[in-house]
C-alpha positions as CSV (number, residue, x, y, z in Angstrom):
1,X,83.7,76.9,74.8
2,X,86.0,73.8,75.1
3,X,82.8,71.8,73.3
4,X,82.6,74.3,70.8
5,X,86.3,73.8,70.1
6,X,86.4,70.3,70.3
7,X,83.3,69.9,67.7
8,X,84.9,72.3,65.3
9,X,88.3,69.9,65.3
10,X,86.2,67.2,64.7
11,X,84.2,68.8,61.9
12,X,87.6,69.7,60.3
13,X,89.3,66.8,59.8
14,X,86.7,64.6,57.5
15,X,86.4,68.2,55.8
16,X,90.1,68.7,55.1
17,X,90.2,64.7,54.4
18,X,87.5,65.0,51.4
19,X,88.6,68.5,49.8
20,X,92.2,66.7,49.3
21,X,90.5,63.7,47.8
22,X,87.9,66.0,45.7
23,X,91.2,67.7,44.1
24,X,92.7,64.6,43.9
25,X,90.4,63.6,41.4
26,X,89.9,66.7,40.1
27,X,94.0,66.9,38.8
28,X,93.7,63.3,37.8
29,X,90.7,63.8,35.3
30,X,92.3,65.5,32.5
31,X,94.4,62.9,30.3
32,X,98.0,63.5,29.8
33,X,100.1,65.6,32.1
34,X,101.5,68.8,32.3
35,X,104.4,68.1,29.8
36,X,102.9,66.3,27.4
37,X,100.1,69.5,27.4
38,X,103.5,71.8,26.8
39,X,104.7,69.9,24.3
40,X,101.5,69.8,22.4
41,X,100.9,73.5,22.7
42,X,104.5,74.1,21.7
43,X,104.5,71.5,18.7
44,X,100.7,73.2,17.6
45,X,102.0,77.0,18.0
46,X,105.0,76.3,16.1
47,X,107.7,76.5,18.6
48,X,109.6,73.4,18.2
49,X,108.5,70.5,15.8
50,X,108.4,67.0,16.5
51,X,111.7,65.6,15.9
52,X,113.4,68.3,18.7
53,X,110.2,67.1,21.1
54,X,111.2,63.8,20.4
55,X,114.6,64.4,21.1
56,X,114.3,66.5,24.5
57,X,112.3,63.3,25.7
């Protein structure tokens, strides 16, 4: 029984590491960041104009 838990813990370490790496890569793939995306959406919807967005930045 102890061997089973030991093996599960050892398998958990690389699994968590790989999931972290994949998650980081997926988050970094899209261009820009959240603020750029939000500013583009507000500008497209007519919520703010470009001058207001640049003044706020």
